[in-house]
LOZASE-467519 format. One record per residue: residue in three letters; y, z negated, x of N, C-alpha, C, O in turn. Coordinates in steps of 0.2 Angstrom, whole numbers, padded with zeros to 4 digits, always signed. Example, Ala and Ser with C-alpha at 12.3 -4.5 7.8 and 13.67 -1.06 7.14 Angstrom:
2
Ala-0028-0039+0066-0022-0039+0062-0016-0039+0066-0017-0042+0071;Ser-0011-0035+0064-0005-0036+0068+0000-0039+0064+0006-0040+0067;
//
This chain:
163
Met+0566-0540+0548+0564-0538+0557+0565-0545+0556+0570-0548+0553;Asp+0560-0546+0561+0562-0554+0563+0566-0558+0563+0570-0557+0559;Lys+0567-0567+0568+0571-0566+0568+0570-0566+0574+0576-0564+0575;Ala+0569-0566+0578+0566-0565+0586+0572-0557+0587+0577-0557+0592;Thr+0572-0552+0583+0575-0545+0585+0580-0545+0582+0584-0540+0584;Thr+0583-0549+0574+0588-0550+0575+0594-0554+0579+0600-0552+0580;Ser+0592-0559+0582+0596-0562+0584+0598-0561+0591+0602-0563+0594;Ser+0593-0555+0593+0596-0553+0600+0602-0548+0597+0607-0546+0600;Leu+0601-0548+0593+0611-0541+0594+0614-0547+0594+0613-0552+0592;Pro+0621-0543+0598+0627-0546+0600+0630-0548+0592+0628-0545+0587;Thr+0635-0553+0593+0641-0552+0589+0647-0552+0595+0647-0554+0600;Ile+0652-0547+0589+0657-0547+0591+0666-0550+0590+0670-0549+0586;Gln+0666-0553+0594+0674-0559+0592+0680-0552+0591+0681-0547+0594;Thr+0683-0554+0584+0688-0549+0583+0694-0552+0581+0694-0558+0579;Asp+0699-0550+0580+0704-0552+0577+0708-0551+0570+0712-0553+0567;Leu+0704-0545+0568+0704-0542+0561+0702-0544+0557+0699-0549+0558;Gln+0703-0541+0550+0703-0545+0542+0697-0540+0540+0697-0536+0544;Gly+0692-0539+0535+0687-0540+0533+0692-0530+0532+0690-0526+0536;Glu+0696-0528+0526+0698-0525+0525+0697-0521+0533+0694-0516+0534;Ala+0703-0524+0537+0704-0517+0541+0700-0517+0547+0702-0513+0551;Ile+0694-0520+0547+0689-0520+0549+0684-0514+0545+0681-0509+0547;Lys+0685-0514+0539+0681-0507+0536+0686-0501+0536+0684-0496+0533;Glu+0692-0501+0538+0696-0494+0536+0695-0491+0545+0695-0485+0546;Lys+0693-0496+0551+0692-0495+0557+0684-0492+0556+0682-0486+0558;Leu+0681-0497+0553+0673-0492+0553+0675-0485+0550+0674-0480+0553;Ala+0677-0486+0542+0676-0479+0541+0678-0472+0541+0676-0467+0539;Ser+0685-0477+0547+0688-0470+0553+0684-0470+0559+0686-0466+0564;Met+0679-0472+0560+0674-0473+0564+0666-0466+0561+0662-0462+0564;Ser+0667-0467+0556+0663-0464+0551+0665-0455+0550+0661-0450+0552;Lys+0673-0455+0546+0674-0449+0547+0673-0446+0554+0670-0441+0553;Lys+0675-0447+0561+0672-0442+0567+0665-0443+0568+0662-0442+0573;Gly+0663-0444+0564+0655-0445+0565+0652-0447+0570+0648-0444+0573;Lys+0654-0455+0571+0652-0459+0574+0647-0464+0574+0643-0466+0577;Leu+0649-0464+0566+0643-0472+0561+0640-0467+0559+0644-0466+0554;Pro+0635-0463+0559+0631-0463+0553+0626-0466+0548+0621-0469+0550;Gly+0630-0464+0540+0628-0469+0536+0629-0474+0535+0626-0479+0532;Phe+0637-0473+0536+0642-0480+0535+0643-0482+0529+0647-0479+0525;Asp+0640-0486+0526+0640-0489+0518+0645-0493+0517+0643-0498+0516;Gly+0653-0494+0516+0660-0499+0515+0659-0505+0507+0662-0510+0505;Ser+0653-0502+0503+0653-0503+0496+0646-0508+0499+0645-0512+0494;Ser+0642-0509+0503+0636-0512+0506+0636-0520+0502+0641-0524+0502;Thr+0632-0520+0499+0630-0527+0494+0629-0532+0498+0630-0537+0496;Asn+0626-0531+0505+0622-0536+0509+0626-0538+0517+0625-0541+0522;Gly+0633-0536+0513+0637-0536+0520+0645-0536+0516+0647-0536+0510;Leu+0647-0536+0526+0655-0532+0524+0654-0524+0524+0656-0520+0520;Ala+0650-0522+0528+0646-0516+0527+0639-0514+0531+0636-0518+0535;Ser+0637-0506+0530+0630-0504+0534+0630-0500+0535+0632-0495+0532;Val+0627-0500+0542+0627-0492+0546+0619-0492+0546+0614-0496+0547;Ala+0619-0482+0546+0610-0481+0549+0610-0483+0557+0613-0481+0562;Ala+0603-0487+0555+0600-0488+0563+0595-0483+0561+0590-0484+0558;His+0596-0476+0565+0589-0472+0568+0583-0475+0570+0583-0473+0576;Gly+0578-0477+0569+0571-0476+0569+0566-0474+0571+0563-0472+0565;Thr+0561-0472+0576+0557-0467+0576+0551-0472+0573+0550-0478+0576;Pro+0547-0469+0567+0546-0465+0563+0549-0468+0558+0550-0464+0553;Phe+0553-0474+0557+0556-0478+0551+0563-0479+0554+0565-0481+0559;Asp+0568-0475+0549+0575-0479+0550+0574-0484+0547+0570-0485+0543;Ser+0581-0489+0551+0582-0495+0546+0589-0497+0545+0592-0491+0546;Met+0594-0501+0542+0601-0503+0543+0601-0509+0543+0598-0513+0541;Leu+0608-0506+0548+0610-0511+0553+0618-0515+0547+0623-0513+0545;Ile+0614-0521+0545+0619-0523+0541+0624-0528+0544+0622-0533+0547;Ile+0632-0526+0543+0638-0530+0547+0643-0535+0543+0647-0534+0538;Asp+0643-0540+0546+0644-0547+0544+0651-0549+0545+0652-0548+0551;His+0656-0553+0542+0662-0553+0544+0660-0561+0542+0656-0563+0537;Arg+0663-0565+0547+0663-0571+0549+0667-0576+0553+0665-0576+0559;Asp+0671-0581+0551+0675-0584+0558+0679-0578+0561+0680-0580+0567;Gly+0680-0574+0561+0685-0570+0568+0679-0563+0569+0680-0557+0570;Ala+0672-0566+0569+0665-0563+0571+0663-0559+0568+0662-0560+0562;Leu+0660-0553+0571+0654-0549+0566+0647-0548+0570+0646-0545+0575;Ser+0644-0551+0565+0639-0551+0567+0635-0546+0562+0638-0543+0557;Phe+0626-0546+0564+0622-0543+0565+0614-0542+0563+0609-0543+0567;Glu+0612-0538+0555+0606-0537+0554+0602-0533+0556+0606-0528+0558;Leu+0596-0532+0556+0595-0526+0556+0590-0527+0549+0588-0533+0548;Lys+0588-0522+0544+0583-0521+0538+0579-0514+0540+0581-0508+0540;Leu+0574-0517+0540+0567-0509+0538+0569-0507+0533+0569-0511+0528;Leu+0572-0502+0532+0570-0499+0526+0563-0494+0520+0562-0488+0520;Gln+0562-0499+0518+0555-0501+0514+0553-0493+0509+0547-0493+0508;Gln+0558-0487+0508+0552-0484+0506+0550-0478+0509+0548-0474+0505;Met+0550-0477+0517+0546-0470+0520+0542-0474+0523+0539-0471+0527;Pro+0539-0482+0523+0534-0483+0526+0531-0488+0522+0528-0493+0524;Thr+0532-0486+0515+0527-0487+0512+0522-0480+0506+0517-0479+0504;Val+0529-0474+0507+0523-0467+0505+0519-0466+0511+0513-0463+0511;Phe+0521-0468+0519+0517-0467+0522+0509-0472+0523+0503-0469+0524;Ile+0510-0477+0521+0505-0480+0519+0502-0479+0512+0496-0481+0512;Ile+0503-0478+0509+0501-0473+0501+0496-0464+0504+0491-0461+0504;Leu+0500-0464+0507+0497-0455+0510+0489-0455+0515+0484-0451+0515;Leu+0489-0463+0519+0487-0465+0523+0479-0465+0519+0473-0462+0519;Ile+0481-0470+0515+0478-0472+0511+0471-0466+0505+0465-0465+0504;Ile+0478-0462+0502+0475-0457+0495+0472-0451+0501+0470-0446+0498;Thr+0473-0451+0509+0471-0445+0509+0464-0444+0515+0461-0440+0517;Ile+0462-0451+0515+0454-0454+0520+0452-0454+0513+0452-0448+0514;Trp+0450-0454+0506+0443-0449+0502+0444-0443+0501+0438-0440+0499;Pro+0449-0437+0502+0446-0431+0498+0442-0428+0507+0437-0424+0508;Gly+0446-0433+0512+0442-0430+0521+0432-0431+0520+0428-0428+0522;Leu+0433-0436+0515+0427-0436+0515+0419-0431+0511+0413-0431+0514;Pro+0421-0429+0508+0417-0420+0505+0419-0416+0505+0417-0411+0502;Leu+0425-0416+0510+0428-0409+0512+0423-0410+0522+0420-0405+0525;Thr+0423-0416+0524+0419-0415+0530+0412-0416+0530+0408-0416+0535;Asp+0409-0416+0521+0402-0419+0521+0401-0411+0519+0395-0410+0520;Gly+0405-0406+0517+0404-0401+0513+0402-0396+0519+0398-0391+0518;Phe+0407-0398+0524+0409-0395+0530+0401-0394+0536+0398-0390+0540;Leu+0400-0400+0534+0392-0405+0540+0387-0401+0536+0384-0397+0540;Ser+0387-0400+0530+0379-0400+0527+0380-0392+0527+0375-0389+0526;Ser+0384-0389+0527+0382-0381+0529+0380-0379+0535+0383-0374+0537;Phe+0376-0382+0538+0374-0382+0545+0366-0387+0546+0366-0393+0545;Gln+0361-0383+0548+0354-0383+0547+0354-0393+0551+0353-0399+0549;Trp+0357-0392+0557+0355-0398+0561+0353-0403+0559+0348-0406+0559;Tyr+0363-0404+0554+0366-0408+0550+0360-0410+0546+0357-0415+0547;Glu+0359-0404+0540+0354-0410+0537+0349-0411+0538+0346-0415+0534;Arg+0347-0410+0541+0339-0411+0547+0342-0419+0550+0339-0424+0548;Phe+0346-0419+0553+0348-0427+0553+0350-0432+0550+0350-0438+0552;Glu+0352-0429+0546+0353-0432+0535+0345-0436+0533+0342-0441+0531;Ala+0343-0429+0534+0332-0431+0531+0330-0434+0535+0328-0440+0533;Asn+0330-0434+0545+0326-0439+0548+0329-0443+0549+0325-0448+0549;Thr+0337-0447+0549+0337-0452+0550+0341-0456+0543+0345-0461+0544;Gly+0341-0454+0537+0345-0455+0532+0352-0462+0532+0354-0467+0530;Val+0355-0456+0537+0360-0460+0536+0367-0453+0533+0369-0448+0536;Lys+0368-0456+0529+0375-0449+0526+0382-0450+0527+0382-0455+0531;Thr+0386-0449+0526+0392-0445+0530+0396-0450+0531+0399-0452+0536;Trp+0394-0453+0525+0399-0458+0523+0399-0466+0525+0402-0471+0524;Tyr+0393-0462+0528+0388-0472+0531+0397-0472+0537+0401-0477+0538;Trp+0397-0466+0541+0399-0466+0548+0408-0465+0546+0413-0467+0549;Tyr+0408-0461+0540+0416-0455+0540+0419-0463+0539+0422-0465+0544;Met+0419-0466+0533+0423-0471+0531+0425-0477+0538+0431-0478+0540;Pro+0417-0480+0542+0424-0484+0544+0427-0481+0548+0433-0482+0547;Leu+0426-0474+0554+0430-0471+0556+0436-0469+0553+0440-0467+0557;Thr+0436-0468+0548+0445-0469+0544+0448-0475+0544+0454-0475+0546;Ile+0445-0480+0542+0446-0485+0539+0451-0490+0545+0457-0492+0546;Phe+0445-0490+0547+0448-0497+0555+0455-0495+0557+0460-0498+0556;Pro+0451-0488+0559+0462-0487+0561+0466-0487+0556+0471-0484+0557;Ala+0466-0488+0550+0474-0487+0547+0478-0492+0547+0484-0491+0548;Pro+0475-0500+0547+0480-0505+0549+0482-0505+0556+0487-0509+0557;Phe+0480-0502+0562+0480-0501+0566+0491-0496+0569+0497-0498+0571;Ala+0488-0489+0567+0492-0483+0564+0498-0488+0561+0503-0488+0565;Ile+0497-0491+0555+0503-0494+0552+0505-0497+0554+0511-0496+0554;Ile+0502-0503+0559+0505-0510+0563+0509-0505+0570+0514-0507+0572;Gly+0507-0502+0573+0509-0500+0579+0517-0495+0575+0523-0496+0579;Ser+0519-0491+0569+0522-0485+0569+0529-0491+0565+0535-0489+0566;Leu+0526-0497+0562+0532-0501+0562+0534-0506+0566+0539-0510+0565;Lys+0530-0507+0574+0535-0510+0580+0537-0505+0583+0541-0506+0588;Lys+0534-0498+0582+0538-0493+0590+0549-0492+0582+0554-0491+0584;Ser+0546-0492+0575+0553-0490+0571+0556-0497+0573+0563-0497+0573;Lys+0554-0501+0575+0561-0509+0573+0563-0508+0583+0569-0510+0584;His+0558-0506+0588+0560-0508+0593+0567-0500+0593+0572-0501+0596;Ser+0565-0494+0591+0570-0490+0592+0575-0490+0585+0579-0486+0584;Ala+0575-0494+0581+0581-0497+0577+0585-0502+0581+0591-0504+0580;Gln+0581-0505+0584+0585-0510+0589+0590-0505+0595+0595-0507+0597;Gln+0586-0501+0598+0589-0498+0603+0597-0494+0598+0603-0495+0600;Ser+0595-0491+0593+0601-0487+0590+0605-0492+0589+0611-0491+0591;Ala+0604-0498+0586+0609-0503+0583+0611-0507+0589+0616-0511+0588;Leu+0610-0507+0595+0615-0508+0600+0618-0503+0604+0622-0505+0609;Glu+0615-0496+0604+0622-0494+0602+0626-0492+0598+0631-0490+0601;Thr+0625-0491+0592+0630-0494+0587+0636-0498+0587+0643-0498+0587;Ile+0630-0505+0589+0637-0511+0589+0640-0511+0596+0644-0515+0598;Glu+0638-0505+0601+0644-0504+0609+0649-0501+0603+0654-0505+0601;Lys+0649-0495+0601+0653-0491+0597+0657-0497+0594+0663-0498+0596;Ile+0657-0500+0591+0659-0505+0583+0663-0509+0591+0669-0512+0589;Gln+0662-0509+0596+0664-0516+0598+0670-0510+0602+0676-0512+0601;Ser+0669-0506+0604+0674-0503+0608+0682-0499+0604+0686-0496+0607;Gln+0681-0502+0597+0686-0501+0592+0689-0507+0591+0694-0507+0593;Leu+0686-0511+0589+0686-0519+0588+0690-0526+0593+0693-0531+0591;Ser+0688-0524+0597+0687-0527+0603+0695-0528+0605+0699-0524+0605;Pro+0697-0534+0605+0708-0536+0608+0705-0531+0613+0700-0531+0616;Lys+0711-0525+0614+0710-0522+0621+0715-0530+0630+0715-0528+0636;
//
């Protein structure tokens, strides 16, 4: 995540120590209020799921000097799968499209008269939008994960802040 998004997450002041915080978070998780809770996270005190659309993130919770800070980290597996699938599906479409269009006489005449082959127009139409699809999906995921993180932080704050 970029620094602007991460820095816009609030911090929570608490009098509790690390283990007490983990116990409260684990209790919330058991009640279904903290999906994806991981109390043995190597990145911080704990982590929870931050649901994004279409890609999820992880909300890392860190405890220092009586305050909880939060950081969003995009889970890389699904975006990687999305990019790979997007790339490998471009090629099979070319012979399928060419085979389909070649079954029409008007297209055969078009190719013969103009010299324009199917791949001349098919490849740009499929390759050029791909980066925009990827970038758009990542931006949408970061925004929706940010909203999910803010909702989760509110739940945590209600349980950990001094009353």
